[in-house]
N, C-alpha and C positions, 0 to 999 in steps of 0.2 A: 502494499499501499504506500502509495508518495505521500511523503510528509509534505505539511504546509510551509509556505515560502516565510521566512520570518521577515517583518518589518525592518527595514533599514534604521539605522540609528539617525537620531535628528542631525549630528554634525557629518554625515555622509550624505545628507537631502538638503545641505545649505552652501551656497556659495555666494559671498558677496564683492561685488565688483566696486572698488573704489576708484571714482573720478574725480575726487576732488583735489587737483594737484595743486591749485593755488596758494596762496600762502594768505589765509584765510584773515588773520589780525590784521595784515597791509592793506586786505581789499576794505575791511570794516573799519579801518583808519581812514584811509581815503573818502571811501562814501560818507562817513559823519564828517571830515572836513569840507568836502564839497556841499552837501547838505546844511551844514550850517552857516556857511559863508553865501548861500544862495537867497535869493529874494523872491518870495517868502522863504523862509525856514523848513526844510523837510526831512525825514529820515525815511529809509527804508523800510516797510512793515515785514520785510524775512527776517531782520537781525531783533524781531521781538521773541522768537522762537529759539533763545536760548536754552539750557536745561530747563531754569527756574521758569522761563517764559512758556515752555510747554507744558510744565507743570501748572503753571496757573490759568492757561488754557484749556486744561481738562477740566478744572473744577469750574470754570467759565460754562463750561457743557453741560452742568450738573444743576445751573442755577434756573429758578424758574421762570424769570424774563427771559431767558435765552432760550427759546422754542425751536431753534433750527436744528439741534441734534435728536430731541425727543420727537419732532414731525419726520425726519429721514428714518431715524430708528422706525418709527410705526409704518411707513412704508415700505423699508427693506423687509421688516418682518412678516407684513402682510402679504406684499406680491412677489417674494423671491424667485418663487416657481414662477409666476407669468414672466418676471424679468428674463430668467435664465431659459424659460421655454419660448421665448419670441425670437430665438437665433440658433441655426444649427449647434448641435451641443459643442461648448467649447472645449478645448482642451489646456487652453493658456488663458491664463487672467492676469491682465496688468492694473498695476494700481497707480497711478502718480500723486506724490504728495501722502504717503501711506501713513505715516504716525503712528500711531499705534494700532492700526488694522482693528479697533474693536468692532466697526460695523461690517468689516469686510468678512467676515466669520460668517454672515448670514448668508454669504455669497455660495463662499467656499462650501459651506456645508451642502447647499442646495445641489451644487454642481457634482461634488461627491456620491451624492445619493445614484447618479445616473453615468457613472463612469468610474474606472478601476483607479485612475491616479489625475493628479491635477499639476499644472505647473503654474507656478504663483510666483510674477515680477514686480516688487515692490520696488518704486524709485523715490529715493527721501533722501533730502540733504546732510540727513545727519545718519553715520554709520554705525553710531552705538542705538540709534532709537531702533534702527532696521533689524540689527543683531536682537536684541530683546524681545521685539514683535515677532520675528521670525521665530525664535525658540519656544514662544508659547504657543504659536501655531502650529509646530512641530510636532511639540508634544499633544497636544490635541486632535490632530489630522494625521495619521500613520501611513496615508497614501498621498500625502501632498510633496510637492516635492519645490523649492525656493532657489532663484537664482535672482538677488537683490541687486541694486545700483543705488550706490550714492553719489548723488550728483543733482544740481540744479535742473531744474524742470526740462531747457531745451539741451543742455549737455546730454542728460538720460535720455531723451527721444532720438538726438541725432544717433547715439549708440544702439538705441533699438531699432530703427530705421535699418541698418546693417544688416540684420539677421533676417531667418527665414523659420515663420512659425505656422503650427497649424492653426484651425479655427481660432480666434479671440476675442475675447469679452474686456475690454479695458473700463477703470474707475476712474471717475475724477469727483470725488462726493463732496460733500461739508461746504456745498457752496464756494467752493476755494476760487471757482470762476469769477467770482465777485469781487476778488481783489486786484483783478486785471482793470485796466484801462480798455475802453471797448476794442482799440486796434489792437492791442497786447492780446485780447482775447480770442479776435480772429486768427491774431500768427500763434500762438499755441494751439487751437484748435487745427489749424494747417498741418503744423507740426506733427500732429496727434494722427491725424488722418495720413501721413507719410506713413507712419506704421504699420498701421492697417491696411489689410486687402480688401476687396471688394467680398461682401458676406460677412466681416465683422462687425463690431459695433463699439459703442462707448456710452456707458451709461453715466451721464453729466447731471452730477445735482445743482439747483439754481433754486434761491430764495425769491420768492417772489414779491410786487409792490402791494404793500397793504397801508392802514392809516399808519401817520407818521409818529404816534403816542406810542404803538407798538413797535415799531421799529427802533425808536430812540430807546425805549425801556431796555431792550435787548442788549444796549450798548453803554447803558448806564443802570448797572444792575444796584438795587438798595445797598448792597453787601459792601460796594466797592470793590471787588475782586475785578472787572473789567480795568477800574483806575489802575489798580495797581500793577495789574497788566501791563499797563501803557507806560508807567513810571518804571517800571522794569527796563527800559528800553535804556533811559538815564543812568539807573545803577550798571546797567553793564558797560557804558561810556567811561561812568567813575571806575569801574573795575578794571577796565582794560587799558584804557588811555591815562587813567590818575588823573581825570576831571573832578570837578568841585559842585557838582550839580547838587543842589540841595531841594530835594524832593518835595515837602511842603509849601516849595513856594511854585511850583506847577499844579495846575488841575488838568484832569483828563477833562475831555467834551467831546461829544459824539451828536452831529444835529443830520438831521434829514433834509438834504436838498431836492425838493420835488420835480424841479425843473430837469434836474440832470439825473436823477432818480437812483441818487445813492447816498448812505450816510457817510459824513465826512468825519474822521475823528482826528483831532488835535491836543497836545500837550500845549496849555497857555498857561505865559507867565502870569503871575499875580501882582508883580511889581516891576519895577525897573532894576535891572540887576546884571553882573557880570560874572560869566561863567569863565574861569581858566583852563583849560585842558592842556597840561604840562609836555605830553608825548607828542602833542603836535604843534608845539611853540605856539600856540592858538589864544585869543580873549575872544570870547563871544559875548556882545552886548543884546542885552533885552529890553524890549521897551513893555512898560505895562499893559498887562492885554495882548500882547503878540503870541502868536501861536506857532509850533512845532508841526507842522502835517506830518502826521505817521502812517496814516490807512485810509483808503477808501472802500466801501462795499457798495457794489453796484445792486438794484433789486431788478428784474425782469419780469416782464409777461409771457404769455406762451408764444405771441406772435413775434417778441423780442428773442425768444429762443430758439423758433423754427427761422429765423431770419438769419443770427448767428451759424446754427447746423449747414445752411445751405451755402454761406460764402464761404465755409471751410472745406466743401465738399464732401456734406454728410446730409442724410435727410433724415427730421425727425421722424421716428415711426410709432413710438409710442408713449405717453407721459402719464403718471400714477403721482396723485395727488395724497398728501394727508387727510385726515376726515375734516378738519377746519380749513383744508385749501390753503396753507400758508406756505408749503414746499413743494417745491417737483423735483422728480427722478424722471430724467428723458432719455430713452433708449435712441441714439443717433447710429444710423444706418450708414456704413461704409457705401457709397455710391459708386459709379463707374467713371 
């Protein structure tokens, strides 16, 4: 009688490619220099997600005001079978900006019900986050293999475009597309389309337009966790560049601009002050009320999502909404 095949150990099913070759501290320093020298001042949102920032964001996702995560979880829990069944059974699952991959397990579990194994290809800037989340997934799913890429989005997509894969479902969850400017969103989706073949698909999460009070509450929670998340960017500059930002002298502010359909987030100086950044040999003057812009979060309607998809070489096949119609999961099909 034949013996059952033993499941391979997690370390045998995991490969991590580290494409982050640049000096990240030098990049950070130069971006801070340019951003704080600009008018108006700005800092890139990607720098919000250091180790502490990522932990604070996980806490934000649990807040009662921050409906986005709960709404998307509701969709994936209720409709994972329909989502997976909408395309020919994928053998490969790609996720951009995977982070902890907590929601991804709903799709992985559904896919593994219909096939003997699955290749998961997560892409994230943090190699340590990839390793942690990958090992958790591999312990939970013995028939899963993981080939991860530590890279920024466009670098990761350029590398993925070189390879040949069988039927693929890609994920871009959590309304991460909202943080792109409109033309950047199109460029990202075009790069994503270059990775996929005709018949493959992308599941795109997108937050929907709604009343300003609901949107602003999601980014101005009563416990101040989002404010701590924003101010942590100043903590990071203090730590990495020996700056002397005084955190209580800046307040977090998030306002919905209906004309542009976006939440604008900034850190606002509460008084006239000068910040010294020794490692940049730099002094930065702030006027009372002067902002440092840190992030935009665009909100979409279904027509806007369909237009975005078409511009990038997709067609919007199906859309799933949560019960309160706050959030959308959109299956974009790669066309010829």
